[in-house]
N, C-alpha and C positions, 0 to 999 in steps of 0.2 A: 126736639133737642138738636142743637147744632153739632154737626159732625166735626171730629178732629181731622184736619187735612194734613196728610203725611206725604212728603215728596221724597221718593227714592231717587238718589243721585248716583249714577254709575257711568263709567266711561263708555262702555259698549254693551250691546245686548246679544252677545254670542251665546253659545250653549254650554258655558261653564257652570260650575256648581253655584257660585255666588249669584249669577244672573237668574238661574232657574228658581232659586229660593224666593225671588220677589213675587212671581205669580202664584207659586205654590202656597206661600204664607197668606197671600191676599185671599185666596179661596176659603181659608179657614178662619180668617179674622172676622170679627163682628162688624160687618159692613154697614149696619145701622148706626154704628158709633164712629166709624172711620171712613174717610174718603182718600183714595190712594191715587197719586200721580207718579209718573216715572219720567225723568229727564235724562237723556243720554246724548253722546257727542260724536261717537265714531260709528258709522253705519256699515254693517256687513250684510252680504247677501243672505247668508244662512244665520238668521237671527230668530229671536223668540218674541218679536213684537206682537204677532197674532195671539200668542199665548197670554201675554200680559193683558191685551184688550179683552180676551175671553174671560179673564179673571176679574174683570170690572175695573181695571186700572186705566187711567187716562195717560196716554203715552205721548211724549213730546221730544223733538230732536233739535238741538242746536249744533250744527256741524262744526267739528273741531278735531285737531290732532292733540297729542300729548302736551307739547309745549304751548299750544294755542289755548289750552284750558285756562292759563293764567290771564288771558285777555277776555274771558267770558264772565268774570265776576259781576260786572254791572248787569249783563243780560240775565244772569241767573237771579240776581237780586231783584231786578224789575219783574221777572217772571213770578218769583215767590210773592211779591207784593200784589201783583195783578190777580193771582189765583187765591190769595188769602191763605197761604201755606202756614200751618201752625208748627210743624216739625220738619227739619231736613234730616233724612236718614241716608248717610253716604256709605258706599261700599268700595273697598279697596283704596290704595294710597292716593291715586291721582284725584279721584272724586272726593276723598277725605280732605285733601289739602285745599281744593277749591271750596268745599263746604265751609271750612274754617274761615277762609277769607270773606265769604259771603256773610257768615255769622258775625263778623266784626261790624258790618254795616247795617245789620238788621237785628232786632231783638227776638230772634227765633232760636229755640233750642236746637243744638246739633247733636245727633246720635251717629256714631260711626261703628260699623262692623268690620272687624279685621278677620280675614279668612285664611291668613297664612302667617308663618313666623317671619319676623322682620329680616332675619339674616339672609333670607332667600331673595330679597328684592335687589334690583340693581342700585347702584350708589345714589343716583338722583332721586329715585323713589324713596329709598331708605332715609336720606337726609331731609328731604322735603317733609316726609311723614314725621320724623323725629323732631324737627324744629318747630312744627306747628301743632304738635300733638296736644298740648295743654289747652288749646283754644276750642274746646268742645265740652259738652255736658257729661256724656256717658260713652265709653268705648266698650263695645261688645266683642268678646272673644268667642270663636266657635269651638274652642277646645281649651283645656287647661294648659297645654303646651303653648298655644298661641298667647294666652294671658300672661304666662311667665315670660315669654319673649318680649311682650310689650312692657312689662314691669322692669325687666333688666335693661332695656334699651332706652327708656325714658331718661332724658338728660337730668332732670330734677323732679322732685315731687310736683306734679302739675297742679296748678291752681287756676280757677276761672271765676271771675266775678266774685271773689272773696270766699269761694267754697271749693272743696277738694273735688276734682274731676274723678269720677268713679270708673273702675274697670269691672265689668260684670261678665261672667261666663254664661253664655246661652248656647248650649250644644245644638248643632243642627238636628233637624227632625225630618221625618218623612210621613206622608199621608198613608197610614197603614190600611185605611179602608179602600184606597185606590190601588195601592201597590200590593196585589195579591197574586199568587201563582195561578196561572190559567190552567184549569184541570181538564182532563179528557177521560173518557172511558177507556181503560187499558185494553178492553176487548176489541177496540177499533184498530189496534196495532197488529197487523197481520204478520209482520216480520218478527221472528222470535228473537228475544234478547238474552245474552248470556248472563245478565244481571237484572232479573225482573224487578227488584225493588226500585231501580232507577226509573221505572216507568211511571211511578207516582208523580202526578203533576207534570208529566213530560211536556204537555202543552204544545200546540203548534205543529201538528203533523204536516199541514200544508206549508208551513214555514221551513221545516226541515227539508221537505221535497223541493221547495223553491231554491234553497241553498245547496241542494244536492248533497245533503248529509244523510247517511244511512240512519234509519229510525232507531236502530239499536246502539248507535254510537253514544259515547260519553262526550259532553261538550263542556269545555273550560272557556270562560269568557271574561271580558272586561268592557265597561263603557267609559270612555275617556276622551279628552282632547289630546291629540297626538303631539305632546310637547316634551321638552327635555326632562322635566321633573318626574314623568311617568316611567322613564327608562324602558320603553317598550322594546328596544333592541334586546335588552336582557330578558324581557317577557318571552320573546320569540326563542331565545337561546334555551330557556327553561322548557318551553313547549316542545322543542325538538328532543330534549333529553327525556321528557315524559313519554313522548311518542315511541322511543326505543323500547320502553318497558310495557307500554299500553298502546299497541298499534290501533286500537279501536277508538282512539280519542280524536276529537276535532276541536279546533280553536277558533273562537268567534271574537272579533274586535269590532265594537260599535263606536263609531266616532270618526274624526278626521283631524287634520292639522299638518304642521310643517314637516313632520317626520314621515308622512305617508309613503312618499316615493322611496325613501331609504329602507323602510320596512318591507315594502313590496319587493325590492331587490334582494333583501336578506332572505325572504321566504323563497323567492324564485331560485336563488343560488343553492338553497338547501335541498331542492328536488322534491319537496313535500308540499307543493302548492295545493294539492287536492284536500289537504287537511286544515287549511287556513281559510278563513272567510272574513274579509274586510268589507263590511256592509255600509260604511259611511255613516253620516249623521242621520239619526232616526228621531222623528218627533214623538213616536210612540215606542217606548223601549220595553214595556211590559212583556210583549210577545217574545222578545229576544232574551230577557231575563228568565222567562218561563221555560226556555229550552236549555238553560245552563244548569250544570250539576255543581260546578265550582266557580267561584269568582276569584280570580288570581290577580294580585296587584304587586308590582315591583317598585313602587314609587320611592324616590329618594327623600322627598318631603311632601307633606300634605297639611291642610288645615283639618277638616273633618269631611271626607268625601261623601257627597250626597249620593252618587251612583252606587257606592258600596252599601249605604243604608237601604236604598231602594232594592238592591239585590237581596239583602238579608230579609227584608219585608216579604220578598217573593220566595222565601225558603231556600236561599242559595248560601251555603256555608262559604266562609272566606278563608283564603290562604294568601297571606300578605306579609310584606315587610312591616315592621313596627314604626311606621312613619307618621309623625304628627298625631292626630287624634285617633288613628286606627286602633292603637293600643288601649284607648279609653273606651272603645266600643267592643272590640272582639276580645273575649277571654280565651287565652290559649288553651286548646284542648276541649273547649265547650262549644263555641259557635264556629270554630275553625282552628287554624294554626297560624302562628306568627314567627318570623325570624327577625334578627337584628338587620338593620338596613344593608350592611355590607356582607351579611352572611346569607344572601338570597338563595344560594344554591340549595339550602336546606328545604326550600319550598318544593323542590322536585319530589323528594321522598314523601312530604306531607300530602301532595296531590295524589301520588300513587297509593298511599294508604287509604285515602277516601274512595278512590276508584275500586280498589280491591276489597274493601270492607263495606258492603252496602248497608249493613245495619248501623255501623258507625256513621256513615253518611246521612242516613235517615235521622238519626238522633241529633246530629249537628244541624241539619236543615231546619228541624222544628225549633231547636234552641235559638237559631239565628233570628227567626221571625219573633219568637217570644221576647228576645232581648230588645228588639226594636220597638215592639208594641208597648213594653213596660217602661222603657227608659228613653227612647228616642222618637217618640211620636210627634207629628206636626202639631197636634193639639197642645201638648206640653210646651213646645217651642213658642207657639203663638201666644199662649197665656202669659209667658214670661216677657215676650216682646210688648204686649199690650200694657203690662205692668210698667215697663220702661217708659213707654210713651206717656202714660198717665202721670208718672212721677216727674218727668221733665216739663210737662204742661203745668203741673202744680207749681214747680219752681218759677216758671216764667210768669205765672199769675202773681206770685208773691213779690216778684221784683217790680 
């Protein structure tokens, strides 16, 4: 049986959520039915190319910047013809716009995944996306809020080749078989803890020692790209307030980005440097998630954050602003706590409650994993994606 060849088109292969989903979904896809390629344009030192190759994806680079993408239409078209690509699956606005222009020249179905609400894009991305949006077969939204944003911002009911272009919600998923909390024998912990229940699945004694974190400490953390939308300066403000009430707490930030130097200065100026641990980008995040007791997020906007789902799969309850799809995953008071986006100071008391009430923490930890296993697994997500691929291939054959 001939395989369906899918080309993932994306601007760059950094360590954002959209990029990480490409290899993670590929590992779960039926690779006896599908062959995956990935074409990207902006090369960064800290990228996930090796992870894509390990997932069986053939990776290709055509060097280009943002505006230069408009001059790559012919190259991408020639590439798709040479490789016999059956479907182009684009991610994020710049790649989406390019894919739609390529689709005009080739009779190849175009699938586009939108990972964020349109209001958050700069004007050029927004208008380019909006003006070309109808020139594709299916637009996938990673959350209901993202789907609503697409519907509200479409200029007219979009039509393509005589039929209505569909918007379909496929919420992000996580491989729950891989993302499990790393457990240890509590008897190995020599240092007594004032809150023994937190020792369940504390995982990573060596990692705590390496980071110079006392074994009995409570760890609040996040995995993120350090950019504006995450509002990590607010994250640190809240951390300092939590520290006033819970001096046994440490704070772990996994990731990197343009805000790093300013965050480091903010931490240094606070005089509490020993309680903060910025460990940079990590290819293996499970050990870091496994030493967290709370996943704290102060985002202004989101699609549906993959790192949060991974944390929940590792039994980490979430305390977060109700940004984007977060409120579609976390049920307030069940898997964690939510505040409105501009009422983020409430998150301080929520964290303190979880720290001071180990039984409540234990209940929410288990509920967090259960929620992801039942509703946000990678298996469910991939089944829906394969359904989309097969449906657009069917349309192409009919035409």
